[in-house]
Residue, then its C-alpha position, 0 to 999 in steps of 0.5 A: a465947256r461953253i460952246g459959243s455962237g456958230a461954233l462946233f464942239v466935238v468929243i469923240p474918245d475911244p471907249v472907257t475900259c473898266f477892269s477888276t475893282a475899277r471905279y470910274s466916274q465923270k460929269q461933263v457939262f455943255r452950255v450952248v447958245s441957240d446956234s451952238s453945235l455939239v457931238i458927243v460920243d460916251w462909250f465903254t467896253s468890257g475890254r478885249h472880249e475875245s481874250g476872255e475879259k468880261w465886265d468886272f468892275e465896282l462902279y461906272r458912272s457917266s453923266n452928260c448934261i446940256f444947258a441952254e441960255g438961262n441955265q435951261p436944261v436941254f439934255l441931262d443923262t447919266v449912265l450907272l452900273e455898280q456891283s451892288s445888286p444880287v446879280d452882278i454886272a456880267e450877268r445883267m449885261h448878258e452877252y453884250q460887251v459895249i454900251a454907247m451913246v452918240l449925241i448930235y445937237g445943233p444947226k451945223l449937224k442938221h444933215v448928220q442928224d437926218q442921215v443918222q436917224e434914217n440909217v438907224k431906223r433901216l438898220m434895226s429893221q433889217q436886224l430885228q427881222i432876222p436875229s444874228t445871235r442865239l444866246g440861249c434858252c429863257a431862264k428857269t424854264n424847261s421849255d424850247n422857247c429860246l431867248v434871241r438877242p441881236a448882236f447889235i441894237a441901236s435906237c435913235s430919238a430927237f430931244g431939245p427945243k424943236g428937235m435940234g438934237v438927236v441921241v443914239r444909244v447902242a449895245s453890242t457884243t463887239t467893240e469893233a461893231v461900234y467902231r464901224f457903226l460910229h465911223h459910218q454914222l459920223a462920216g458925214m462930219e468929214p467936211l467940218l472936221g477935215v477927217s472922217p471920225y474913227s477912220 
């Protein structure tokens, strides 16, 4: 997709769900100019975790690439999970059932970027003070020192020329928590879209 001058392009799908033996691969390429704006939500889930569905697929690959004028790379990212190692996907993911990436880029979205960065910083400072999920003891030890992981983790960082973009990465034990997070973080886009995302 080519995003023209002053334009806003938004890709906010429901999550991909990979079931047994599935192989999923996508590559999204976006070309922007200096005043283009872009929002991408790219996420996937193990399925209906409460019904017993778990990570069980052959391969998941998702690539997102943003190029500026002159074919200059602004953002290059790939998420890859495959059943090629001795430890299967479900074990590698521990109790996390959802992985998400939210990318917010361009001058029309500066207020959203600022708010998201502040929200993620505040959320994680609270979350990591009081871990919400105790998932079991450290592997291969007889000690009582147990491994504690939050049920929801988010990180946020700037990218691109003059920090024009922000990328948020999320891991969660439930899909519903990510829906709520996305709705809250992207609510500032309602004046631009006419509707609040994930409402």
